[in-house]
Backbone as JSON Lines, residues from 0, in Angstrom:
{"i":0,"aa":"M","n":[-14.14,24.11,-29.57],"ca":[-15.73,23.75,-29.38],"c":[-15.87,23.66,-27.81]}
{"i":1,"aa":"K","n":[-16.87,24.23,-27.4],"ca":[-17.4,24.31,-25.73],"c":[-17.82,22.79,-25.21]}
{"i":2,"aa":"L","n":[-17.26,22.24,-24.14],"ca":[-17.75,21.29,-23.68],"c":[-19.44,20.61,-23.52]}
{"i":3,"aa":"D","n":[-19.94,21.97,-23.4],"ca":[-21.39,21.77,-23.3],"c":[-22.09,21.48,-24.57]}
{"i":4,"aa":"N","n":[-21.52,21.95,-25.64],"ca":[-22.22,21.64,-27.02],"c":[-21.59,20.4,-27.29]}
{"i":5,"aa":"L","n":[-20.54,19.82,-26.96],"ca":[-19.94,18.71,-27.22],"c":[-20.79,17.63,-26.74]}
{"i":6,"aa":"I","n":[-21.25,17.64,-25.24],"ca":[-21.72,16.84,-24.72],"c":[-23.35,16.81,-25.29]}
{"i":7,"aa":"D","n":[-23.9,17.62,-25.49],"ca":[-25.34,17.88,-26.18],"c":[-25.35,17.12,-27.63]}
{"i":8,"aa":"K","n":[-24.22,17.15,-28.34],"ca":[-24.18,16.49,-29.57],"c":[-23.61,15.0,-29.45]}
{"i":9,"aa":"L","n":[-23.29,14.59,-28.52],"ca":[-22.95,13.31,-28.37],"c":[-24.12,12.61,-27.61]}
{"i":10,"aa":"L","n":[-24.84,13.19,-26.63],"ca":[-25.97,12.99,-26.02],"c":[-27.04,12.34,-27.19]}
{"i":11,"aa":"A","n":[-27.26,13.79,-28.21],"ca":[-28.28,13.57,-29.44],"c":[-28.13,12.25,-30.19]}
{"i":12,"aa":"A","n":[-26.57,12.11,-30.39],"ca":[-26.01,10.71,-31.3],"c":[-26.69,9.62,-30.73]}
{"i":13,"aa":"A","n":[-26.57,9.42,-29.62],"ca":[-26.69,8.24,-28.55],"c":[-28.25,7.94,-28.86]}
{"i":14,"aa":"R","n":[-29.29,9.19,-28.59],"ca":[-30.4,9.03,-28.59],"c":[-31.16,8.56,-30.01]}
{"i":15,"aa":"E","n":[-30.34,9.06,-30.65],"ca":[-30.73,8.47,-32.47],"c":[-30.06,6.97,-32.38]}
{"i":16,"aa":"D","n":[-29.49,6.58,-32.0],"ca":[-28.9,5.22,-32.26],"c":[-29.76,4.4,-31.39]}
{"i":17,"aa":"R","n":[-30.89,3.76,-31.77],"ca":[-31.62,2.83,-30.85],"c":[-30.94,1.49,-30.95]}
{"i":18,"aa":"P","n":[-30.68,0.7,-29.81],"ca":[-29.91,-0.69,-29.91],"c":[-30.71,-1.42,-30.49]}
{"i":19,"aa":"S","n":[-30.26,-2.63,-31.44],"ca":[-31.26,-3.35,-32.11],"c":[-31.49,-4.42,-31.5]}
{"i":20,"aa":"D","n":[-32.44,-5.3,-32.05],"ca":[-32.91,-6.46,-31.5],"c":[-32.17,-7.78,-31.87]}
{"i":21,"aa":"R","n":[-31.29,-7.45,-32.33],"ca":[-30.47,-8.94,-32.79],"c":[-29.57,-9.38,-32.02]}
{"i":22,"aa":"V","n":[-29.71,-8.97,-30.74],"ca":[-28.88,-9.62,-29.51],"c":[-29.58,-11.08,-29.26]}
{"i":23,"aa":"P","n":[-28.71,-12.05,-29.1],"ca":[-29.3,-13.28,-29.0],"c":[-30.08,-13.3,-27.78]}
{"i":24,"aa":"Y","n":[-31.16,-14.48,-27.8],"ca":[-31.82,-14.75,-26.31],"c":[-30.8,-15.38,-25.02]}
{"i":25,"aa":"A","n":[-30.81,-14.77,-23.98],"ca":[-30.48,-14.89,-22.8],"c":[-28.85,-14.56,-22.78]}
{"i":26,"aa":"F","n":[-28.45,-13.59,-23.98],"ca":[-26.83,-13.36,-24.02],"c":[-26.51,-12.73,-22.33]}
{"i":27,"aa":"E","n":[-27.45,-11.91,-21.8],"ca":[-26.65,-11.44,-20.62],"c":[-26.26,-12.36,-19.37]}
{"i":28,"aa":"K","n":[-27.31,-13.52,-19.37],"ca":[-27.14,-14.69,-18.59],"c":[-25.88,-15.56,-18.85]}
{"i":29,"aa":"R","n":[-25.64,-15.63,-20.35],"ca":[-24.64,-16.69,-20.63],"c":[-23.14,-15.67,-20.3]}
{"i":30,"aa":"I","n":[-23.09,-14.34,-20.45],"ca":[-22.02,-13.55,-19.85],"c":[-21.67,-13.61,-18.47]}
{"i":31,"aa":"M","n":[-23.0,-13.4,-17.59],"ca":[-23.04,-13.86,-15.91],"c":[-22.46,-14.98,-15.67]}
{"i":32,"aa":"A","n":[-22.82,-16.03,-16.48],"ca":[-22.41,-17.35,-16.09],"c":[-20.73,-17.32,-16.46]}
{"i":33,"aa":"R","n":[-20.61,-16.98,-17.37],"ca":[-19.05,-16.89,-17.62],"c":[-18.38,-16.38,-16.57]}
{"i":34,"aa":"I","n":[-18.42,-15.2,-16.51],"ca":[-18.08,-14.19,-15.2],"c":[-17.84,-15.02,-14.11]}
{"i":35,"aa":"A","n":[-19.07,-15.79,-13.67],"ca":[-19.08,-16.54,-12.57],"c":[-18.03,-17.63,-12.46]}
{"i":36,"aa":"E","n":[-17.77,-18.19,-13.69],"ca":[-16.68,-19.29,-13.79],"c":[-15.43,-18.61,-13.39]}
{"i":37,"aa":"Q","n":[-15.38,-17.55,-13.47],"ca":[-13.82,-17.14,-13.21],"c":[-13.27,-17.3,-12.06]}
{"i":38,"aa":"P","n":[-11.85,-17.83,-11.73],"ca":[-11.7,-17.88,-10.17],"c":[-11.03,-16.46,-9.65]}
{"i":39,"aa":"T","n":[-11.81,-16.63,-8.32],"ca":[-11.72,-15.31,-7.91],"c":[-9.95,-15.34,-7.08]}
{"i":40,"aa":"A","n":[-9.43,-14.01,-7.08],"ca":[-7.99,-14.1,-6.29],"c":[-8.23,-14.38,-4.95]}
{"i":41,"aa":"D","n":[-7.52,-15.3,-4.21],"ca":[-7.32,-15.52,-2.88],"c":[-6.39,-14.57,-2.18]}
{"i":42,"aa":"I","n":[-7.07,-13.63,-1.54],"ca":[-6.03,-12.39,-0.97],"c":[-4.99,-12.85,-0.05]}
{"i":43,"aa":"W","n":[-5.22,-13.98,0.85],"ca":[-4.02,-14.76,1.53],"c":[-2.86,-15.21,0.58]}
{"i":44,"aa":"S","n":[-3.01,-15.86,-0.66],"ca":[-1.88,-16.1,-1.2],"c":[-1.2,-14.88,-1.83]}
{"i":45,"aa":"V","n":[-2.03,-13.95,-2.04],"ca":[-1.28,-12.53,-2.7],"c":[-0.63,-12.0,-1.83]}
{"i":46,"aa":"W","n":[-0.87,-12.07,-0.5],"ca":[-0.12,-11.4,0.61],"c":[1.03,-12.29,0.62]}
{"i":47,"aa":"G","n":[0.93,-13.51,0.74],"ca":[1.75,-14.45,1.22],"c":[3.1,-14.42,0.05]}
{"i":48,"aa":"R","n":[2.68,-14.41,-1.08],"ca":[3.64,-14.11,-2.37],"c":[4.56,-13.17,-2.29]}
{"i":49,"aa":"A","n":[3.4,-11.93,-1.82],"ca":[4.33,-10.53,-1.7],"c":[5.27,-10.67,-0.67]}
{"i":50,"aa":"L","n":[4.83,-11.29,0.29],"ca":[5.89,-11.47,1.79],"c":[7.07,-12.19,1.98]}
{"i":51,"aa":"W","n":[6.52,-13.49,1.1],"ca":[8.33,-14.16,0.69],"c":[9.21,-13.36,-0.79]}
{"i":52,"aa":"Q","n":[8.45,-12.65,-1.48],"ca":[9.5,-12.29,-2.22],"c":[10.07,-10.83,-1.57]}
{"i":53,"aa":"A","n":[9.9,-10.41,-0.48],"ca":[10.25,-9.38,0.44],"c":[11.39,-9.83,1.21]}
{"i":54,"aa":"V","n":[11.54,-11.26,1.47],"ca":[12.41,-11.86,2.41],"c":[13.77,-11.4,2.48]}
{"i":55,"aa":"A","n":[14.01,-11.71,0.99],"ca":[15.76,-11.49,0.45],"c":[16.4,-10.08,0.52]}
{"i":56,"aa":"P","n":[15.04,-9.28,0.1],"ca":[15.55,-8.0,-0.06],"c":[15.78,-7.23,1.63]}
{"i":57,"aa":"S","n":[14.57,-7.99,2.4],"ca":[14.71,-7.58,3.94],"c":[15.9,-8.05,4.31]}
{"i":58,"aa":"A","n":[16.05,-9.15,4.21],"ca":[17.86,-9.93,4.63],"c":[18.67,-9.28,4.36]}
{"i":59,"aa":"A","n":[18.62,-8.67,3.54],"ca":[20.13,-8.08,2.84],"c":[20.34,-6.76,3.53]}
{"i":60,"aa":"V","n":[18.72,-6.13,3.4],"ca":[19.15,-4.55,4.11],"c":[19.75,-4.95,5.82]}
{"i":61,"aa":"A","n":[19.17,-5.99,6.22],"ca":[19.56,-6.36,7.92],"c":[21.01,-6.39,7.82]}
{"i":62,"aa":"V","n":[21.43,-7.63,7.03],"ca":[22.93,-7.75,6.81],"c":[23.83,-6.11,6.77]}
{"i":63,"aa":"V","n":[23.38,-5.91,5.75],"ca":[24.21,-4.44,5.51],"c":[24.21,-3.47,6.7]}
{"i":64,"aa":"V","n":[23.16,-3.67,7.32],"ca":[22.9,-2.6,8.6],"c":[23.49,-3.01,9.71]}
{"i":65,"aa":"A","n":[23.67,-4.24,9.82],"ca":[24.46,-4.84,10.94],"c":[25.94,-4.89,10.37]}
{"i":66,"aa":"A","n":[26.43,-5.01,9.53],"ca":[27.77,-4.95,9.29],"c":[28.33,-3.64,9.34]}
{"i":67,"aa":"W","n":[27.27,-2.6,8.84],"ca":[27.81,-1.05,9.09],"c":[27.96,-0.67,10.58]}
{"i":68,"aa":"L","n":[27.31,-1.23,11.3],"ca":[27.09,-1.05,12.63],"c":[28.3,-1.43,13.43]}
{"i":69,"aa":"S","n":[28.66,-2.83,13.2],"ca":[29.52,-3.21,13.9],"c":[30.76,-2.88,13.28]}
{"i":70,"aa":"L","n":[30.88,-2.25,12.16],"ca":[32.45,-2.06,11.63],"c":[32.48,-0.27,11.86]}
{"i":71,"aa":"S","n":[31.22,0.45,12.24],"ca":[31.79,1.79,12.61],"c":[32.4,1.84,13.56]}
{"i":72,"aa":"P","n":[33.07,3.21,13.98],"ca":[33.9,3.36,14.88],"c":[32.89,3.25,16.58]}
{"i":73,"aa":"A","n":[33.14,2.85,17.54],"ca":[32.07,3.24,18.92],"c":[31.9,4.33,19.01]}
{"i":74,"aa":"Q","n":[30.79,4.45,19.28],"ca":[30.01,5.78,20.12],"c":[30.21,5.96,21.39]}
{"i":75,"aa":"T","n":[30.6,7.18,21.89],"ca":[30.84,7.65,23.23],"c":[29.61,7.93,23.85]}
{"i":76,"aa":"D","n":[29.12,7.48,24.91],"ca":[28.56,7.61,25.99],"c":[27.81,9.08,26.39]}
{"i":77,"aa":"R","n":[27.07,9.52,26.1],"ca":[26.69,10.88,26.27],"c":[26.49,11.37,27.74]}
{"i":78,"aa":"F","n":[26.18,10.26,28.67],"ca":[25.86,10.59,29.74],"c":[26.94,10.56,30.82]}
{"i":79,"aa":"S","n":[28.24,10.02,30.11],"ca":[29.43,9.91,30.99],"c":[30.11,11.36,30.56]}
{"i":80,"aa":"Q","n":[29.7,11.98,29.31],"ca":[30.82,13.14,29.14],"c":[29.95,14.53,29.59]}
{"i":81,"aa":"D","n":[28.62,14.15,30.03],"ca":[27.68,15.42,30.31],"c":[27.12,14.99,31.58]}
{"i":82,"aa":"P","n":[27.53,15.66,33.07],"ca":[27.09,15.32,34.17],"c":[25.73,15.78,34.62]}
{"i":83,"aa":"E","n":[25.63,17.01,33.92],"ca":[24.32,17.99,34.18],"c":[22.94,17.09,33.43]}
{"i":84,"aa":"L","n":[23.09,16.3,32.32],"ca":[22.14,15.7,31.58],"c":[22.15,14.55,32.46]}
{"i":85,"aa":"E","n":[22.98,13.83,33.34],"ca":[22.67,12.74,33.93],"c":[21.89,13.09,35.16]}
{"i":86,"aa":"Q","n":[22.31,14.19,35.68],"ca":[21.22,14.78,36.65],"c":[19.9,15.21,36.41]}
{"i":87,"aa":"I","n":[19.94,15.66,35.01],"ca":[18.36,15.97,34.6],"c":[17.66,14.79,34.45]}
{"i":88,"aa":"A","n":[18.18,13.7,33.88],"ca":[17.29,12.5,33.77],"c":[17.1,11.7,35.01]}
{"i":89,"aa":"A","n":[17.74,12.02,36.04],"ca":[17.61,11.46,37.41],"c":[16.39,12.17,37.85]}
{"i":90,"aa":"M","n":[16.56,13.36,37.94],"ca":[15.77,14.48,38.46],"c":[14.01,13.73,37.93]}
{"i":91,"aa":"A","n":[14.16,13.72,36.68],"ca":[12.88,13.12,36.11],"c":[12.51,11.99,36.18]}
{"i":92,"aa":"V","n":[13.26,11.15,36.95],"ca":[12.82,9.68,37.42],"c":[12.41,9.98,39.02]}
{"i":93,"aa":"D","n":[12.98,10.76,39.21],"ca":[13.03,10.8,40.93],"c":[11.67,11.84,41.34]}
{"i":94,"aa":"L","n":[10.88,11.96,40.48],"ca":[9.8,13.15,41.06],"c":[8.9,12.73,42.05]}
{"i":95,"aa":"P","n":[8.42,13.5,43.04],"ca":[7.39,13.17,43.95],"c":[6.56,12.66,43.4]}
{"i":96,"aa":"A","n":[5.4,12.0,44.04],"ca":[4.34,11.59,43.59],"c":[3.36,13.07,44.25]}
{"i":97,"aa":"K","n":[2.25,13.19,43.57],"ca":[1.37,14.3,44.12],"c":[0.03,13.57,45.01]}
């Protein structure tokens, strides 16, 4: 069945079914009053709760990375191995002002 035919049939069925008059008086006002009574979510408490829940995993990651870096073999200094790189870095710092 084509989508346009289906939409036309659904719209025709909706037009034939008229709403009844059996809706109680001021029903929509009672519903809106109940909706207004619902407590609103405090965005700051939601953020605070999420951040406090993230403390433990973040601390665990920091401890693991610190242990990994402290136990890994020492890295050699690149500048001490390559004198040309040291000269290029020094030239970049000592550029004359225009």
